N, C-alpha and C positions, 0 to 999 in steps of 0.2 A: 445897392445893386445898380445904382444909376451910372456908375462908371463902367459897367460892362458893355461890350459891343452889342449892337442890335441883334445879331444872329444868335447870341447867347441868351439875350433877354426873351427871345421867343420861346425858349425852353421853359421858362418860369412863369409864363402867362397862365392865369386861372382858366379852368375848364368851364364850359357853359353849364348853367344849372340844369338838372334833370327835368324832363318834360312833366307837366302836370297830368295826373291821372285821377279820375273821379273815384271816390271810395266805393268798395264793394257793397252792394245792397244785401242786407241780412234778411233771410226768409223767416217768416213767422210760423213756428211749429204749432200744431194743435195742442191744446192743453191736456193734461193728464186726467184720465177718467178713473172712477173707482172699479173695484173688482167684485163688488157685492153681487153683481148680476151673474157672475160665473160660479158662485158658491154651490149652486145646485149640481154643477158638473162633478164635484168632488164627492168621494165616498165618505161615509161616516166612519171616523177612526175606531169607534167601538165595535163596528161590524167587519173590520178588515181581518183577513186571515194572517196568521203569523208568517214572517218572512222565512223562506226556505233557502238555506245556504247551499250553494252548489260549488264544489271544489273545482277550481280551474288549474290544470297542470301548467307548471312553469317550464322553462326551456330544458332544464336538466331532467325533469321527470318525463317530458316528451321524448328526449333522446334515449333515456333508459328503456322506456316502453318500446321504442322503435327497435332498439338493439335486441331486446328480449323477444319481440315478435319475429325478427329476422332469424334468431337462433332457433325458435320453435319451428319455423318453416323449413329451415335447413335440416334440423333433426328429423322432421317428418319425411322430408325428401330422401335423406340418407337411409332411413329405415325401410323405405319402399324400394330403393335401389339395391340395398345390400341383400335383399331376398333374391334378386335376380342374378347377383354376381356369383360366379363359380370359377375359381382360379384353375380348376382341373380341366376345364373346357377351352382354355386359351390355346389356340393353335400355334401362336408364335412363341410360346414359352419354351424354356430349355427342357432337356430330357429328364435328368435326375435332379430333384430339388436339393438333395443332401450333398451334391457335388457342385452346387451353384453358389456363387458369391455375388452379393449385391454391392455395387459400388455407386456412391452418390457424391454430390458436390464436384462433379467433373467439369473442367473448363470447357467452354463452348467451342474452343478451337482444337480440342483434343479429338483425335480420330480413333477408329477401331484398330488401326495398325499400331498406333502409339500405345494403346492399352495392351495389345498383344505383346509388344516389346517389353513393357514394364512388368506384366504379370507372368510372362513365360519363365521368369527366374524362379518361381515357386513350383513349377511343374508343367507338364504338357497340358495344353488347353484344347478342349474339344469344340467349344462354340462361344462366341461373343455376340451379345445382342445389345447394341446401343439404341435405346428407345428413342424414336423420332416422333415429332408432332405432325400435324397436317401440312405445315409449311415446308416439311422436309428437313428441318433442323432438329438435332437431338435435344432432349429435354434435360440433360445434365446428369443422367444416371444410366447404369448399364447392368447387365447380368452376364457373368462369366462362368461358364461350365468347364470344370476340370475333368481330366481323365480319371483321377483318383481322389478319394475323399480326403486322404491325408494331405494332399497338395492344397486342397481348399482350406483345410484347417490351418496349414502353415501360412497361407496368404491372409487368412482371417486374423491371425495373431500378429503378423509382421507388417502388413500393408496399411495399418491404421495411421492416419495423418501423414501419409506419404505425399510428396509434392510432385505433381505432374502438370507441366506447363504453367509453373508458378502459382499453383493452387493446390491446397491440401485436400485430400479426398477422405471420405469415410467409407468403411466397409462393414458389412453385416451379412448374416445368413439370409436366405430367401424365406421370409416368414409366412408368405401367403399360402404355401402348400405344406409347410412344416408345422406351424403352430395352429392349433385348433381355434376357431372363432376369431381369427385375425382379420382386422379391417384395414384396408389401405387408407392412405391419407385423404383421398378424395371423398371417402365416406365417413370422415371424422375420426379415423384411427391414425396409425403410424406413431413413430417415436419422436419425430422432429417437432421442435418448438421454436425454430428460428424465425418464423414469420407469424407468430401468434398475435402480435400487436405492436406496442411501442417498444422502445429500448429497455424499459423497466420490466417488460414481460418476456421478451424474446430471450432464449438461451444462447449463450456463446460457446459453451463446451459441447463436445459430442455426447451422445446418449450413453455410450459405453463408459466414458469418464465419469459421468454423473452417477451411473449405477455403481461404479467402483467406489466413489466417494460415499454414497449411501450405505454400501456394505461396510466400509471402514467405520462410519459413524455408528452403525448398528453393533458392530463388534466391540467398539469402545464402550457403548452403553451396556452391553451384556457383561463385559469385564468389570465395569463399575458396580453393577448389581451384585455380581458374584463376590467382589471384594467387600461390599457392605454386609452381605450375608455372613461371610467368614468373620468379619469384625464383630457382628452381633453375637456369634457363638463364642469367639475368643477375643476379648477387648485388646489384648496385647498383640494381636496379629498385625503385621505390617509396621509396627513401631520399631525404633532403633533399640538395640540391646542396652540395658542399664549400665551406668558407669561403674566400673569395678573399683572397690576401695582397697584392694590388696596389691595395687601397683606400686612399684618402687618409687621413691622420691626422685627429685630432679638430679641429685648428686650421684645416684646409683646405689645399689644395694637395698636392703630392707629399710623400713621406716625406723626401726629401732636403732640400726647402725647409723642411719643418717642423723637422728637426733643426738645420739651419743657423740658423733663426730662434731656436731655443732656445739654441744655443751663443752666438749673438750677443747675446742678452739677458742673458748671464752665468749661465745655469743650469748650464753645465758638464756633466760626465759623470754627475753624480748624478741627473739627470733622465732619463737613458737607461736602458732596460731591455734588456740584451743578450738576443738570441734572441726578442724579442717584436716582432711586425710593427707595433705602434703605440707610438711613444715617448710619454713622459709630457708632459703639457701644463705650460707654465710657470704658476706661481701668479699672476703679474702679468697673464696674458692674460685680459682681462675682456670680450672681444668676444663677447657673447652674442646680439647682434642686437636688433632692435626688439621682439621678442616679450616680453622680460623688462624692458624699460626702464620700463614703467609700474609694474611690481611693485617695481622698485628705487627709484623715486621716491616711492612711497607710504610712509606712516608705519608704525611697528610695530603700532600699535593697529588700523589697518585690515587689515593682513595677518593679525593674530591673529583678528580677527572673521571674515575669510573662511575661515581654517583651521577655526575652530569650526563654521562653517556647513557646510563640506565634510564634516567628521567626523560631524555630525548627519545629513547626507543619505546618506552612503555607508557608515556604520558598521553593518553588519548583525549584527555579533557583540555588540552592546551588550546588557546584561542588563536595560535599562529598557524599559518599554513607552512608547508615545507620550505618554500622560498623565503618567507618572512622569518622562519626559524634560523635559516642559514645566515640571513643578514644580521640577526641578533647575535649569533655566534661570532660573526666577523667583528661586530662592534665590541663585543666582550674581549676578543683577542686584542683589538686596538687599544682598549683601556688598559689591559694587562701590560702591553708594550710601553704605553705612556707611563704607567707606574714604575716599570723597570727602568726607564730612562731617567725618571725623576730620582729614583734611588741611586742610580749610578752617578748622577750629577752631585747629589749630596755627599756620596762617598768621595768623589774627586775633590770637592771643596774641603772636606775634612782632612784628606791627605795633604792638600796644598797648605791648609792652615797649620797642620803639624810640622810639615817641612819648613814653613816660614818661621815658626816658633823656634824650631831647632837651629835654623841658620842664624836667627837673631841672637839666641843665647850663645852660640859658638863664636860669633863675632865679638860679643861683649867680653867673653872670657879671653879672647885673643888680645883685645885692646887692654885688658887689665894686666896681662903678662907683659905687654910691650911698655906700659907706663912704669912698671917696676924696673 
């Protein structure tokens, strides 16, 4: 490094040594003493009472108890409020409950005029009450009173799942004044389960659809029980009829005529199956009727083309998509054309070879005659 200039040598100079610091003084701790002096503070193990285990609730148990306590409080509150609730004293209710239709899941941008336009198709409307909250906005359900009961029934049957302002509605009868001991949703009743809890608890279908599905399941269950009872009385009930043994053989006619024809044709006993109701048909029997005559008269190429078309039409288990299948057909056609061209070349070579042989033999004969 001696050849380096002075300004570079300054970079490689050693640092000054760290300053000296005196060592840290260690404090002297007091020595350990015995515990025999505290022995009198402890109880005698033989005189101790047995330990009593107290169960401590974990997080899940605390949550379950809290939910259960909340349900009990809600149930008690609903039981007290339901005693005060009387739907017949509601001053804002419609006139006749049997002509009133309940409409729920209404879009919040829907107005009474829109409901009047939609439900006036089923009949004349007497009154529409779109229930509103304290803030002046409606709550998403309404009561529509018709002039006639038959109009309400028609709307009940046909307006289910109708779309109004891009939202499907649900319709039902007014159950508060029609069904005895009916409780509204705010008191723990109602039919709706759309907000009961999580996604695994909430229902997505309307209650009417669920009721119809339950009725269908109950009907199937009763039919199954009835069928089992009938089978218990008659074991052959519901089974297929037994196979008849007096049917004619494949060749037509009775079994005796068929066996006689077979033996007369020279088939012998080798064509008979002992114990089987249908004898074997003779191999020379070609009477298939007029339905196969056209297929028999056609060429092999036409039959192969029809088979390929049938396979392409009905083969649902193929691994090719329609576009890939079309490409495969095009490749097959190209291979067929290539084979046809190769055959044509072979035929042309054979013709040239035959023509060349004939020309050579003809010239040889001509030369022979000229030499003579």
